[in-house]
C-alpha positions in Angstrom: -15.2 20.1 -1.9 -11.7 21.0 -2.7 -8.8 18.5 -2.2 -7.6 20.7 0.7 -11.0 20.3 2.4 -10.7 16.5 2.0 -7.3 16.6 3.6 -8.6 18.7 6.5 -11.4 16.2 7.0 -8.9 13.3 7.0 -6.8 15.1 9.6 -9.8 15.7 11.7 -10.8 12.0 11.6 -7.2 11.1 12.7 -7.4 13.5 15.6 -10.7 12.0 16.7 -9.4 8.4 16.3 -6.4 9.1 18.4 -8.7 9.9 21.3 -10.2 6.4 21.0 -6.8 4.8 20.5 -6.3 3.2 23.9 -9.7 1.5 23.6 -9.1 0.0 20.2 -5.3 -0.7 20.3 -4.4 -4.2 19.0 -1.3 -6.3 19.3 0.5 -8.1 16.4 2.4 -7.1 13.3 1.9 -3.7 11.6 2.4 -3.6 7.8 2.8 -0.1 6.4 1.6 0.8 2.9 3.2 3.5 0.8 2.7 4.4 -2.8 4.7 7.2 -4.4 7.4 9.1 -2.5 7.9 12.2 -4.6 5.9 15.0 -6.1 2.9 13.2 -7.5 -0.4 15.2 -7.1 -2.2 12.5 -5.2 -3.4 12.0 -1.6 -1.3 8.8 -1.3 1.9 10.5 -2.2 4.4 11.1 0.6 7.0 13.9 0.3 10.6 12.6 0.4 11.4 14.7 3.5 8.4 13.3 5.4 9.4 9.8 4.3 12.9 10.2 5.6 11.7 11.5 9.0 9.3 8.6 9.2 11.9 6.0 8.4 14.5 7.6 10.8 11.9 7.4 13.6 10.9 3.9 12.7 14.5 2.6 12.7 15.3 4.2 16.0 12.1 3.3 17.9 10.7 0.1 16.5 11.4 -3.5 15.7 11.5 -3.5 11.9 10.8 -6.8 10.2 10.3 -8.2 6.7 6.8 -8.5 5.1 7.3 -12.3 5.3 7.7 -12.2 9.1 4.9 -9.7 9.5 2.6 -12.0 7.5 3.4 -14.8 9.9 2.3 -12.5 12.8 5.6 -11.7 14.3 5.7 -8.6 16.5 7.1 -5.7 14.6 6.6 -3.2 11.7 7.1 -4.0 8.0 7.2 -1.6 5.1 5.6 -2.2 1.8 5.0 -0.1 -1.4 2.2 -0.5 -3.9 2.3 0.0 -7.7 6.0 0.4 -8.3 6.4 4.2 -8.9 9.8 5.2 -10.3 10.3 7.5 -7.3 10.4 4.4 -5.1 13.8 3.6 -6.5 15.0 7.2 -6.6 13.7 8.5 -3.3 12.6 5.7 -1.1 15.3 3.0 -1.6 18.3 5.1 -0.6 16.6 6.0 2.7 15.6 2.4 3.4 19.2 1.3 2.8 20.6 4.1 5.0 18.5 2.9 7.9 18.7 -0.8 7.2 15.0 -1.2 6.6 13.7 -4.2 4.5 10.8 -3.5 2.2 8.6 -5.2 -0.3 7.6 -3.5 -3.5 4.4 -4.7 -5.3 4.6 -3.9 -9.0 2.0 -3.7 -11.7 3.5 -6.1 -14.2 1.8 -4.9 -17.3 2.5 -1.2 -16.8 6.3 -1.2 -16.2 7.7 2.1 -17.6 4.2 3.5 -18.1 1.4 4.9 -15.8 -1.7 3.7 -14.1 -5.1 4.8 -15.4 -5.8 7.3 -12.6 -2.4 9.2 -13.1 -1.9 11.9 -15.7 1.6 13.5 -15.1 4.3 11.4 -16.6 7.0 13.5 -14.9 5.8 12.6 -11.4 3.7 9.5 -11.8 5.7 7.1 -14.1 6.2 3.5 -12.9 9.6 1.9 -12.8 10.9 0.2 -15.9 12.0 -3.4 -15.6 15.6 -2.2 -15.3 14.5 -0.2 -12.3 12.7 -3.2 -10.8 15.7 -5.4 -11.3 17.9 -2.7 -9.6 15.6 -2.7 -6.6 15.8 -6.5 -6.4 19.6 -6.4 -6.8 19.6 -4.1 -3.8 18.0 -6.8 -1.7 14.5 -5.7 -1.6 11.6 -8.1 -2.2 9.5 -7.7 -5.3 5.9 -8.7 -5.1 3.0 -8.9 -7.5 0.2 -6.3 -7.9 -1.6 -7.7 -11.0 -1.1 -6.9 -14.7 -3.1 -3.7 -15.0 -4.3 -2.8 -11.5 -8.1 -3.6 -11.7 -10.6 -3.9 -9.0 -10.6 -7.7 -9.0 -14.1 -8.1 -7.7 -15.4 -6.2 -10.7 -14.1 -8.6 -13.3 -14.7 -12.2 -14.2 -12.9 -15.1 -12.5 -11.2 -15.8 -15.9 -10.0 -12.2 -16.1 -8.9 -12.3 -12.5 -6.8 -15.5 -13.2 -5.0 -13.7 -16.1 -4.4 -10.6 -14.0 -3.0 -12.6 -11.1 -1.2 -15.6 -12.6 -0.3 -13.7 -15.8 1.4 -11.0 -13.7 3.3 -13.6 -11.6 4.6 -15.2 -14.8 5.8 -11.9 -16.2 7.6 -10.8 -13.1 9.3 -14.2 -12.6 10.5 -14.1 -16.2 11.9 -10.6 -15.8 13.7 -11.3 -12.5 14.5 -14.9 -12.9 13.2 -15.9 -9.5 10.0 -17.1 -7.8 7.6 -14.4 -6.7 5.7 -15.4 -3.5 4.0 -12.2 -2.2 0.8 -10.5 -3.6 -1.1 -7.3 -2.9 -4.7 -6.8 -4.0 -5.2 -3.5 -6.1 -7.0 -0.9 -4.1 -7.5 -3.5 -1.4 -10.6 -2.6 0.4 -13.2 -5.3 1.4 -15.2 -4.5 -1.7 -12.2 -4.5 -4.2 -11.5 -8.3 -4.1 -13.6 -11.4 -3.3 -13.4 -15.0 -2.5 -12.5 -15.9 -6.0 -9.6 -13.5 -5.9 -8.2 -15.2 -2.8 -8.7 -18.6 -4.3 -6.8 -17.6 -7.5 -4.0 -16.1 -5.5 -3.5 -19.4 -3.7 -3.9 -21.3 -7.0 -1.2 -19.2 -8.6 1.3 -20.3 -5.9 1.6 -17.2 -3.8 2.4 -17.7 -0.1 0.8 -14.5 1.2 -1.4 -11.6 0.1 -2.0 -8.2 1.5 -5.1 -6.1 1.4 -5.3 -2.4 2.2 -7.9 -3.1 4.9 -6.7 -1.0 7.9 -5.5 -2.9 10.9 -3.0 -5.2 12.7 -2.2 -8.9 12.1 -2.2 -11.1 15.2 -0.3 -14.4 15.2 -2.5 -16.8 13.2 -4.1 -14.2 11.0 -5.2 -15.2 7.5 -2.1 -15.1 5.3 -4.2 -14.2 2.3 -6.1 -11.4 3.9 -3.4 -9.5 5.6 -4.3 -6.0 6.9 -2.1 -3.0 6.4 -1.8 0.6 7.6 -1.7 3.2 4.9 0.5 6.2 5.1 -0.6 9.3 3.2 0.3 13.0 2.6 -1.9 14.1 5.5 0.2 12.2 8.1 2.4 14.4 10.3 5.2 12.7 12.1 2.9 12.6 15.1 0.1 10.7 13.3 2.6 8.4 11.7 3.9 7.5 15.1 0.3 7.0 16.3 -0.4 4.6 13.4 2.7 2.6 14.3 2.2 2.6 18.1 -1.5 1.8 17.9 -3.1 5.1 18.9 -4.8 5.2 15.6 -6.1 1.6 15.5 -9.6 2.9 15.7 -9.2 3.8 12.0 -10.0 0.1 11.3 -13.6 1.3 11.5 -13.1 2.8 8.0 -13.1 -0.7 6.6 -16.7 -1.3 7.9 -19.5 -1.0 5.4 -20.5 2.4 6.8 -16.9 3.5 6.7 -16.5 2.5 3.1 -19.7 4.3 2.1 -18.4 7.5 3.8 -15.0 7.2 2.1 -16.7 6.7 -1.3 -18.9 9.8 -0.8 -15.9 11.9 0.1 -14.0 10.7 -2.9 -16.9 11.4 -5.3 -17.3 14.9 -3.9 -13.5 15.6 -4.2 -13.4 14.2 -7.8 -16.4 16.3 -8.8 -14.8 19.5 -7.5 -11.6 18.7 -9.4 -13.5 18.2 -12.6 -15.3 21.5 -12.0 -11.9 23.3 -11.4 -10.5 21.9 -14.6 -13.4 23.1 -16.8 
C-alpha cells in the first residue's frame, strides 16, 4: 500500500465520519494538535499555505482560547504543537501572531537542534534549537514538555518514565528560566501511556497533560487525560472546519481498541510498502 493509498483511505474515513457527525457531536473545548508546518515528508505535516488558511478561518469564525483555558473545559478552540520542529518558529509562529492566536508548543527536551528517531531529512525535519525555543517563548507562546527523547512511555519502566518526564521538565525550566506546567504524552494514544505515566506527570508538578486521543473536553474532564484533535496533511479546509465544528466527532471511534488495531495495521502496510520502494 503506497502512502497515497493510505491518504486516500484517511480521506474516505473522514467523509464517512462527517455523515455521522450530527449523531456524535459533543460540546466542550477542542484542542488542535499540529506537528510540522513545512515540507517534511510525513502524514502529520501540514503545508504552510494550508496552515494559514486554517488559522485565518479559525480566527474569523471561532472563539480561540489558550491551552490552559481549554484544559479547564472552557468553550472554545486551542492550538497546540507537538515535538518542536524548527518550522514551527519559521512558518507557524508568524501566522499565529498575525491572527492573534495563542498556542502551546510541546518540545522534546533532549533533542533540541536534532531530530526524532522516525525522521531522516535534516533539511525538513530538524527540531528547534534552544535559541529557537527561547524566541518562541519571548514571543508570548507557552512552552510545554514532551519528554526527553519521545518514547512510548507505556513501553518503558517507571524509573525510565520518571527520567523522561521529570528530567525533561528540569531541562526546559533551566533553559527558559521559568516554570513549565503543561505536558503532552508522546504519540498519545490510549496504548502509548499508562497509569504510571499519569502519576509521574502529577508527581513532577505539571498542572495539565494532553493525549492525542481524539475528542472534546467537557467541563470537568480529567486534566491529565485531555483529548485533542489532530490535524494532518489530508485535511482540506472543509475537513478542518468539520473537525472544529464537531461534524467529525465520530473520529473518536479511532481511539477504541478496534480503531487502534485498524490504525496499526494500516501503518504497518504503509511502512512495508515504503521499505520495498527504497530497496
